C-alpha positions as CSV (number, residue, x, y, z in Angstrom):
1,X,21.7,10.3,-5.7
2,X,24.4,11.5,-3.3
3,X,21.3,11.6,-0.6
4,X,20.3,8.2,-1.4
5,X,23.8,7.0,-1.2
6,X,24.5,8.6,2.4
7,X,21.2,7.5,3.6
8,X,21.8,3.8,2.6
9,X,25.0,3.7,4.2
10,X,23.7,5.7,7.4
11,X,21.3,2.8,7.5
12,X,23.4,0.2,7.1
13,X,25.7,1.4,10.3
14,X,22.7,1.8,12.2
15,X,21.2,-1.6,11.2
16,X,25.0,-3.2,12.2
17,X,24.6,-1.4,15.3
18,X,21.7,-3.1,16.1
19,X,19.6,-0.3,16.5
20,X,16.1,0.7,15.7
21,X,14.8,3.7,14.5
22,X,13.3,4.6,17.9
23,X,16.5,4.4,19.7
24,X,18.6,6.2,17.2
25,X,16.0,9.0,17.4
26,X,16.3,9.1,21.1
27,X,19.9,9.0,21.5
28,X,20.6,11.9,18.7
29,X,17.2,13.7,19.9
30,X,15.6,14.0,16.6
31,X,12.2,12.6,15.7
32,X,12.0,8.9,14.0
33,X,10.6,10.7,10.6
34,X,13.9,12.7,10.6
35,X,15.8,9.3,10.5
36,X,13.2,8.1,7.9
37,X,13.9,10.8,5.6
38,X,17.5,10.6,6.0
39,X,18.1,7.0,5.2
40,X,15.4,7.3,2.0
41,X,17.6,10.2,0.8
42,X,14.9,12.7,0.8
43,X,16.7,15.5,2.7
44,X,20.1,16.9,2.5
45,X,22.4,16.4,5.5
46,X,25.1,18.9,7.2
47,X,28.4,17.5,8.3
48,X,27.8,18.0,12.1
49,X,24.5,15.7,11.8
50,X,26.6,12.9,9.6
51,X,29.4,13.1,12.5
52,X,26.9,12.9,15.2
53,X,25.1,9.7,13.6
54,X,28.9,8.1,13.1
55,X,29.4,8.6,16.5
56,X,26.1,7.1,18.1
57,X,26.2,4.1,15.4
58,X,30.0,3.4,16.3
59,X,31.2,3.8,13.1
60,X,34.8,3.3,12.2
61,X,37.0,6.3,12.0
62,X,38.4,5.8,8.4
63,X,34.6,6.0,7.4
64,X,33.6,9.1,9.1
65,X,35.6,11.6,6.6
66,X,34.2,10.1,3.1
67,X,30.2,10.1,4.7
68,X,30.9,14.1,5.9
69,X,32.2,14.6,2.3
70,X,29.1,13.0,1.0
71,X,26.9,15.0,3.0
72,X,28.3,18.1,1.4
73,X,27.3,16.7,-2.0
74,X,23.7,16.2,-0.7
75,X,23.2,20.1,-0.5
76,X,24.0,20.4,-4.6
77,X,21.1,21.7,-6.4
78,X,20.0,20.1,-9.5
79,X,18.7,22.0,-12.7
80,X,15.0,21.2,-11.8
81,X,15.1,23.0,-8.1
82,X,14.2,25.8,-10.5
83,X,11.0,24.5,-11.8
84,X,9.8,23.8,-8.1
85,X,6.7,25.5,-8.5
86,X,5.5,23.1,-11.1
87,X,7.1,19.7,-10.0
88,X,4.8,17.6,-8.1
89,X,5.6,17.0,-4.5
90,X,8.2,14.3,-4.5
91,X,8.6,14.2,-8.3
92,X,12.0,16.0,-7.7
93,X,13.1,12.9,-5.9
94,X,12.6,10.8,-9.2
95,X,14.2,13.6,-11.6
96,X,17.2,12.8,-9.5
97,X,17.4,9.4,-9.7
98,X,16.5,9.2,-13.4
99,X,19.5,11.8,-14.1
100,X,21.9,9.4,-12.3
101,X,20.7,6.3,-13.8
102,X,22.3,4.6,-16.7
103,X,19.4,2.5,-17.7
104,X,15.9,3.1,-17.5
105,X,13.2,0.3,-18.3
106,X,9.6,1.2,-18.1
107,X,6.0,-0.3,-19.2
108,X,3.2,2.0,-20.1
109,X,-0.3,0.9,-20.5
110,X,-2.1,4.5,-20.9
111,X,-0.1,7.1,-22.4
112,X,3.5,7.7,-24.2
113,X,5.9,8.2,-21.3
114,X,7.6,11.5,-20.7
115,X,10.5,11.1,-22.1
116,X,9.1,10.0,-25.5
117,X,6.5,12.9,-25.5
118,X,6.7,15.6,-28.4
119,X,5.8,19.0,-27.2
120,X,2.5,19.3,-28.9
121,X,1.3,15.7,-27.1
122,X,2.3,17.2,-23.9
123,X,0.3,20.2,-24.4
124,X,-2.9,18.5,-25.5
125,X,-2.2,15.9,-22.4
126,X,-2.1,19.0,-20.2
127,X,-4.9,20.7,-21.9
128,X,-7.2,18.2,-21.4
129,X,-6.0,16.7,-17.8
130,X,-6.0,20.8,-16.6
131,X,-7.8,23.1,-18.5
132,X,-8.0,26.0,-16.0
133,X,-3.8,25.8,-16.2
134,X,-2.1,29.0,-17.0
135,X,-0.2,29.3,-20.3
136,X,2.6,30.2,-18.2
137,X,2.3,26.8,-15.8
138,X,1.9,24.8,-19.1
139,X,5.0,26.4,-20.6
140,X,6.8,25.6,-17.6
141,X,5.8,22.3,-17.4
142,X,6.4,21.5,-21.0
143,X,10.0,22.7,-20.2
144,X,10.8,20.5,-17.3
145,X,9.9,17.5,-19.9
146,X,11.9,18.7,-22.6
147,X,15.1,19.2,-20.1
148,X,14.4,15.7,-18.9
149,X,14.5,14.3,-22.4
150,X,17.8,15.7,-22.8
151,X,19.0,12.3,-21.1
152,X,18.3,10.2,-24.3
153,X,20.3,12.6,-26.7
154,X,23.1,13.9,-24.8
155,X,26.7,13.3,-26.6
156,X,28.2,11.6,-23.4
157,X,26.5,8.6,-22.0
158,X,23.0,8.9,-23.3
159,X,20.9,6.9,-20.7
160,X,19.5,3.6,-22.3
161,X,15.8,3.2,-22.4
162,X,13.7,0.5,-23.0
163,X,9.7,1.2,-23.5
164,X,7.1,-1.3,-23.4
165,X,4.3,0.2,-24.4
166,X,0.6,-1.1,-25.0
167,X,-0.8,-0.8,-28.5
168,X,-3.7,1.0,-26.8
169,X,-1.1,3.8,-25.9
170,X,0.0,4.1,-29.7
171,X,-3.6,4.7,-30.6
172,X,-5.1,6.9,-27.9
173,X,-6.1,10.1,-29.5
174,X,-4.0,12.6,-27.2
175,X,-4.9,15.7,-29.2
176,X,-5.7,15.7,-32.8
177,X,-4.4,14.0,-35.9
178,X,-1.8,16.1,-36.6
179,X,-0.8,15.7,-33.0
180,X,-0.5,12.0,-32.7
181,X,1.0,11.9,-36.2
182,X,3.8,13.9,-35.1
183,X,4.0,11.9,-31.6
184,X,3.9,8.4,-33.7
185,X,6.6,10.0,-36.2
186,X,8.8,11.0,-33.2
187,X,8.4,7.5,-31.8
188,X,9.6,5.9,-35.0
189,X,12.6,8.3,-35.3
190,X,13.4,7.4,-31.8
191,X,13.3,3.5,-32.1
192,X,16.6,4.2,-34.8
193,X,18.8,5.6,-31.7
194,X,21.1,3.0,-30.4
195,X,20.3,3.4,-26.8
196,X,16.6,3.4,-27.4
197,X,14.1,0.4,-27.6
198,X,10.5,0.9,-28.1
199,X,8.3,-2.4,-28.1
200,X,4.7,-2.8,-28.4
201,X,2.1,-5.1,-26.4
202,X,-0.3,-6.2,-28.7
203,X,-4.1,-6.0,-27.6
204,X,-4.5,-9.8,-28.3
205,X,-1.5,-10.9,-26.6
206,X,-3.2,-13.0,-24.0
207,X,-2.3,-12.3,-19.8
208,X,1.1,-10.8,-19.0
209,X,2.0,-9.5,-15.7
210,X,1.7,-6.0,-16.9
211,X,-2.2,-6.2,-16.3
212,X,-1.5,-6.5,-12.4
213,X,1.5,-4.4,-12.0
214,X,0.3,-1.1,-13.9
215,X,2.5,1.5,-15.2
216,X,6.1,1.5,-13.5
217,X,9.7,2.3,-14.1
218,X,12.9,0.1,-13.1
219,X,15.6,2.6,-12.7
220,X,19.5,0.9,-12.8
221,X,22.7,2.8,-11.6
222,X,26.2,2.1,-13.0
223,X,29.3,2.6,-11.1
224,X,31.3,3.0,-14.4
225,X,33.6,-0.4,-13.4
226,X,30.9,-2.7,-14.5
227,X,29.6,-2.9,-11.1
228,X,26.3,-1.6,-9.5
229,X,26.8,1.7,-7.8
230,X,23.6,1.5,-6.4
231,X,20.9,-0.8,-5.8
232,X,17.8,-0.4,-8.4
233,X,14.7,1.1,-7.5
234,X,11.4,0.6,-8.8
235,X,9.1,3.8,-9.2
236,X,5.1,3.5,-9.6
237,X,3.2,6.8,-10.1
238,X,-0.4,6.5,-9.2
239,X,-3.3,9.3,-9.1
240,X,-2.7,10.6,-5.8
241,X,1.0,9.8,-5.4
242,X,3.9,7.7,-5.8
243,X,5.9,5.0,-4.3
244,X,9.5,3.8,-4.7
245,X,10.5,0.4,-4.2
246,X,14.2,-1.3,-3.6
247,X,13.8,-4.3,-1.6
248,X,15.6,-7.2,-3.0
249,X,12.3,-9.2,-3.2
250,X,10.6,-5.9,-4.9
251,X,12.8,-5.7,-7.5
252,X,13.0,-9.5,-8.6
253,X,9.1,-9.1,-8.9
254,X,9.3,-6.5,-11.1
255,X,11.8,-7.6,-13.2
256,X,10.0,-10.8,-13.6
257,X,6.8,-8.8,-14.9
258,X,9.0,-7.1,-17.1
259,X,10.0,-10.6,-18.6
260,X,6.5,-11.4,-18.8
261,X,5.8,-8.1,-20.6
262,X,8.7,-8.6,-23.0
263,X,8.0,-12.1,-23.8
264,X,4.5,-10.9,-25.8
265,X,5.9,-7.5,-27.0
266,X,7.0,-7.1,-30.6
267,X,9.0,-4.5,-32.2
268,X,7.2,-1.0,-32.2
269,X,8.1,0.0,-36.0
270,X,5.3,-2.2,-37.4
271,X,2.6,-0.9,-35.2
272,X,3.6,2.5,-35.4
273,X,3.5,2.5,-39.2
274,X,-0.1,0.8,-39.1
275,X,-1.5,3.4,-36.7
276,X,0.3,6.2,-38.9
277,X,-1.8,4.6,-42.1
278,X,-4.7,4.7,-40.2
279,X,-5.3,8.0,-39.5
């Protein structure tokens, strides 16, 4: 989050200076790719680099010190850095955003979202997807997922989660009957948490925009004062990579998609009970 905040502020300064990334890169004697990585929060920064950018962009003097201090925070290491060997390239960015979010809204049409998976479900999924994976790597991947799930149960300000799951997700046989039973019972318990809302999209619900969007997560951030600290961001994961969207028009499209999906969704408790009874 500090990297994202700093990148956004530096991008705003560059835009106010009416300077393209190419011109900025030339004046700083950097590559355009480096400017892009900084502005999108992909890399940490030294205070000297921030001072140089502020000078080139003509930043007000009273803004240089706060931005330099923010640069020091970009070097902080999150707990997930210990699992760099098993975290997909780029996913550490998502974990950092997830840690900072106050609300997550997710639509899932294939699998139970990672924040709601049981250990057995995760292991069964990994075994099916990567049968050649070593037990050590499997254990570490499971540990990462368990650490992420602490967001939902921590004592102070647990993240608010709204999960919209297709009925297919509840019925999909990942692992044996006992694995599925345990997963569904876990979802039922999570429905009772005040910070978690799980809804199911019936198979016969007709068209909704989730059919076009596929799975995605909308992350929202709070300053603690009732105002948004950072613009929301949408995370979309595909088979070969991931993408982040944060432009106003993009966020509006995904909010509309969420509304479309939620309009046909029902409380997940009854579908969960029905699926358990059919096992």
